[in-house]
C-alpha positions in Angstrom: 286.4 -139.7 113.1 284.5 -141.9 115.5 281.0 -141.2 114.3 279.4 -141.8 117.7 280.8 -138.7 119.4 282.6 -135.5 118.7 284.1 -134.1 121.9 284.0 -130.4 122.0 285.7 -127.5 123.8 284.0 -124.0 123.7 285.9 -120.7 124.0 283.6 -118.0 125.1 280.5 -117.5 127.2 278.6 -114.8 125.3 275.6 -114.8 122.9 277.1 -116.9 120.2 278.6 -119.4 122.7 275.3 -119.9 124.4 273.6 -120.6 121.1 276.3 -123.1 120.2 275.9 -124.8 123.6 272.2 -125.0 123.2 272.6 -126.5 119.8 274.9 -129.2 121.2 272.5 -130.0 124.0 269.7 -130.3 121.5 271.9 -132.6 119.4 272.5 -134.8 122.4 268.8 -134.7 123.5 267.5 -135.8 120.1 270.1 -138.4 119.4 269.3 -142.0 120.3 271.5 -144.3 122.4 274.9 -144.9 120.9 274.2 -142.6 118.0 275.0 -139.5 120.0 277.2 -137.3 117.8 278.5 -134.7 120.2 279.5 -134.0 123.8 280.4 -130.6 125.2 283.4 -131.3 127.4 284.7 -128.0 128.6 284.4 -124.2 128.4 286.8 -121.3 128.9 285.7 -117.7 129.3 287.1 -114.3 130.2 285.0 -113.8 133.4 285.3 -116.6 136.0 281.9 -116.2 137.5 280.2 -116.2 134.1 282.2 -119.2 133.0 281.2 -121.2 136.1 277.5 -120.3 135.6 277.8 -121.2 131.9 279.4 -124.6 132.7 276.7 -125.4 135.3 273.9 -124.6 132.8 275.4 -126.7 130.0 276.9 -129.4 132.2 280.5 -129.1 131.2 283.9 -128.5 132.9 285.4 -125.1 133.5 288.9 -124.4 132.2 291.1 -121.6 133.6 292.3 -120.6 130.1 291.7 -121.2 126.4 295.3 -122.5 126.1 294.6 -125.3 128.5 291.3 -126.1 126.8 292.5 -126.4 123.2 295.4 -128.7 124.2 293.3 -131.2 126.0 293.6 -134.8 124.7 289.9 -135.5 125.1 288.7 -132.7 122.8 288.3 -133.2 119.0 286.7 -129.9 118.0 287.2 -126.4 119.3 284.5 -123.8 118.8 285.8 -120.2 119.1 283.2 -117.6 120.2 285.2 -114.9 121.8 286.6 -111.4 120.9 287.8 -111.0 117.2 291.3 -110.1 118.3 291.9 -113.6 119.7 290.4 -115.7 116.9 293.7 -116.3 115.1 295.8 -117.2 118.1 293.2 -119.7 119.4 292.7 -121.3 116.0 296.4 -121.6 115.5 297.0 -123.4 118.8 293.9 -125.6 118.3 295.0 -126.7 114.8 298.6 -127.2 115.9 297.2 -129.4 118.7 295.3 -131.6 116.2 291.8 -130.2 116.7 289.1 -129.4 114.2 288.0 -125.7 114.5 284.8 -123.7 114.2 285.4 -119.9 114.4 282.9 -117.1 114.2 283.9 -114.6 111.5 286.4 -113.1 111.0 289.0 -115.9 111.0 291.6 -113.3 111.9 292.0 -109.5 111.8 294.8 -109.7 109.2 295.0 -111.3 105.8 298.5 -112.9 106.4 297.3 -114.5 109.6 294.2 -115.9 108.0 296.3 -117.3 105.1 298.6 -119.0 107.6 295.7 -120.6 109.4 294.2 -122.0 106.2 297.5 -123.5 105.2 298.0 -125.0 108.7 294.6 -126.6 108.6 295.5 -128.3 105.4 298.9 -129.4 106.7 297.2 -130.9 109.8 294.4 -132.4 107.8 291.8 -130.8 110.1 288.6 -128.9 109.5 288.7 -125.1 109.7 285.2 -123.8 109.4 284.5 -120.0 109.4 280.9 -119.4 110.4 278.9 -117.2 108.0 275.3 -117.8 109.0 274.2 -114.8 107.0 274.3 -117.1 104.0 271.8 -119.4 105.6 269.3 -116.7 106.6 266.0 -116.0 104.9 267.0 -112.7 103.3 270.1 -114.1 101.6 268.2 -117.2 100.4 265.4 -114.9 99.1 268.0 -112.7 97.3 269.5 -115.8 95.6 266.1 -117.0 94.5 264.9 -113.7 93.1 268.0 -112.0 91.6 267.6 -113.9 88.3 264.1 -112.4 87.9 265.4 -108.8 87.7 268.4 -109.3 85.3 271.9 -108.0 85.7 272.3 -105.8 88.8 274.1 -102.5 88.3 273.8 -101.0 91.8 273.4 -102.5 95.3 273.0 -100.6 98.6 273.3 -102.4 101.9 272.9 -100.5 105.1 273.2 -101.7 108.7 272.7 -98.9 111.3 272.3 -99.6 115.0 271.7 -96.7 117.4 272.6 -97.4 121.0 271.9 -94.8 123.7 274.0 -95.0 125.7 276.8 -96.9 124.0 277.5 -100.1 125.9 281.0 -100.7 127.3 281.4 -103.8 125.2 284.3 -105.3 123.2 282.4 -104.6 119.9 283.2 -100.9 120.5 286.9 -101.6 121.0 289.5 -100.8 118.3 291.7 -103.6 119.5 289.2 -106.3 120.3 286.7 -105.8 117.4 289.1 -104.6 114.6 288.4 -102.3 111.7 284.6 -102.1 111.4 284.2 -103.9 108.1 286.6 -106.6 109.2 284.9 -107.1 112.5 281.5 -107.1 110.7 282.7 -109.1 107.8 279.3 -110.6 107.0 278.2 -107.2 105.5 280.8 -107.7 102.7 280.5 -111.5 102.5 276.9 -111.4 101.5 278.0 -109.3 98.5 281.0 -111.4 97.5 278.9 -114.6 97.7 276.2 -113.0 95.5 278.3 -111.0 93.0 281.8 -112.4 92.9 285.1 -110.6 92.4 285.7 -107.1 93.7 288.3 -104.9 91.8 288.6 -101.8 93.9 287.3 -100.3 97.2 286.8 -96.7 98.3 286.1 -96.4 102.0 285.6 -93.6 104.6 285.4 -94.2 108.3 284.8 -92.0 111.3 284.9 -92.7 115.0 283.5 -90.7 117.9 285.6 -91.5 120.9 285.3 -91.0 124.6 288.6 -92.7 125.3 291.4 -94.1 123.3 290.6 -97.8 123.5 286.8 -97.7 123.3 284.7 -95.5 121.0 281.3 -94.0 121.3 280.2 -94.5 117.7 281.4 -95.4 114.3 280.2 -94.7 110.8 281.8 -96.6 107.9 280.8 -96.3 104.3 282.5 -98.3 101.4 282.0 -98.3 97.7 282.9 -101.6 95.9 283.5 -101.9 92.2 282.9 -105.5 91.0 284.5 -107.1 87.9 280.9 -107.6 86.5 280.4 -103.8 86.4 278.3 -103.8 89.5 278.7 -100.9 92.0 277.8 -101.5 95.6 277.6 -99.2 98.6 277.8 -100.6 102.1 277.1 -98.6 105.3 277.9 -100.0 108.7 277.2 -97.7 111.7 276.5 -98.0 115.4 276.5 -96.1 118.6 275.2 -92.9 120.2 275.5 -90.6 117.2 273.1 -92.8 115.1 269.4 -92.0 115.4 267.4 -94.3 113.2 267.9 -98.1 113.0 268.1 -99.6 109.6 268.7 -103.0 108.1 268.1 -102.5 104.4 269.3 -104.2 101.2 268.5 -102.8 97.7 269.4 -104.4 94.4 268.7 -102.3 91.3 268.9 -104.2 88.0 268.0 -103.9 84.3 264.6 -105.4 84.5 263.5 -104.6 88.1 264.6 -104.2 91.7 264.7 -106.0 95.0 264.1 -104.2 98.3 264.6 -105.9 101.6 263.7 -103.7 104.6 264.2 -105.6 107.9 262.2 -108.8 107.6 260.1 -107.7 104.6 260.9 -107.9 100.9 259.4 -106.8 97.6 260.2 -107.5 93.9 259.6 -104.4 91.8 258.8 -104.6 88.1 257.5 -102.0 85.7 253.9 -102.8 86.2 253.8 -104.5 89.6 255.3 -104.9 93.1 255.2 -108.4 94.5 255.9 -109.3 98.2 258.7 -111.7 98.7 258.5 -114.5 101.3 261.4 -114.4 103.7 262.4 -117.3 106.0 263.2 -116.9 109.6 266.5 -115.6 111.1 266.1 -117.9 114.1 268.1 -121.1 114.6 271.0 -120.3 112.3 273.7 -121.0 114.8 272.1 -124.4 115.4 271.9 -125.1 111.7 275.5 -124.2 111.3 276.5 -126.4 114.2 274.5 -129.3 112.9 276.0 -129.0 109.4 279.5 -129.1 110.9 278.7 -132.3 112.9 277.2 -133.9 109.8 280.4 -133.0 107.9 282.7 -134.5 110.5 280.6 -137.6 111.0 279.3 -138.3 107.4 281.5 -136.1 105.1 278.5 -133.9 104.1 279.8 -130.8 102.3 279.6 -127.4 104.1 277.9 -124.3 102.8 281.1 -122.1 102.8 284.8 -122.6 102.6 287.5 -120.8 104.6 289.0 -119.6 101.3 285.8 -117.8 100.5 285.9 -116.1 103.9 289.5 -115.2 103.3 288.6 -113.5 100.0 286.1 -111.3 101.7 288.7 -110.5 104.4 290.9 -109.3 101.6 288.1 -107.0 100.4 287.6 -105.7 103.9 291.3 -105.1 104.3 291.2 -103.1 101.1 288.5 -101.0 102.7 290.7 -100.5 105.7 293.6 -99.4 103.6 291.4 -97.0 101.6 290.0 -95.5 104.8 293.5 -95.0 106.2 295.0 -93.4 103.1 292.1 -91.7 101.5 292.8 -93.4 98.2 291.1 -96.1 96.2 292.5 -99.6 97.2 292.9 -102.5 94.8 291.8 -105.9 96.2 294.7 -108.3 96.6 294.4 -111.5 94.6 
């Protein structure tokens, strides 16, 4: 690739898209002369007025549809920041059109589609990067640093509960647009697979409170994962009007101690003492991810996660979906 400029098309105008665009503007602002690495060429969104406003703010062109954007000859990299349902279709057309691709997790809502995309990227010799910024965050880095201090974990609990009163009419509460809860919120499982490796079986129960068929009012999803190491993990992902207490908590219980992360605070617990854990900021992670991709494309610098790793976590999430639908323990596909 021409190391002086990566020409970029952006699909989406929401929160993640804005952070991507800001990161690209900062990249241009701090680059010097001919060393500019990136240029945001165009954007496509779901709402015309929002797309026009977005384009004006970030000084790029408006495209009427993502199909027109990803097939432009003057775009090298497509960044996908739209509803989960469309990730696979956009990535497929972009890769088939000879573009590199960044996509927010999940890569697709089904395992076969994700496998097809990874194979296509290899055939096309193009980058396919599935964003997993939770791996770059302060909590995850602190976990990696401190886990060896407590020995072999035997139980992990990871809860993410978000009350919303009233429930917003957003795509994140849509069965079709968001997908099965632990597929749409894949990072809740990816943190565990990154830390602890292979999952053998999953038991999962899921409940929706619905006001209408397409959009739901609340969901509560709980999964129990059995790892090949002997570790047992419980994950709760819940949101909406029937939730009453927000929670973002990670517990790791091990032979020689425990780690407790509650929001932005953490402690290491041993028999005779409890020690505070320093946790880095959650801010700036989309910018860090964007910068790492640009360095990879321009300099060949390795990335922090592979699409195959994201695919494996998608297989674990799909096992959770199958378990919730059947009421039976599901084996994770190899």
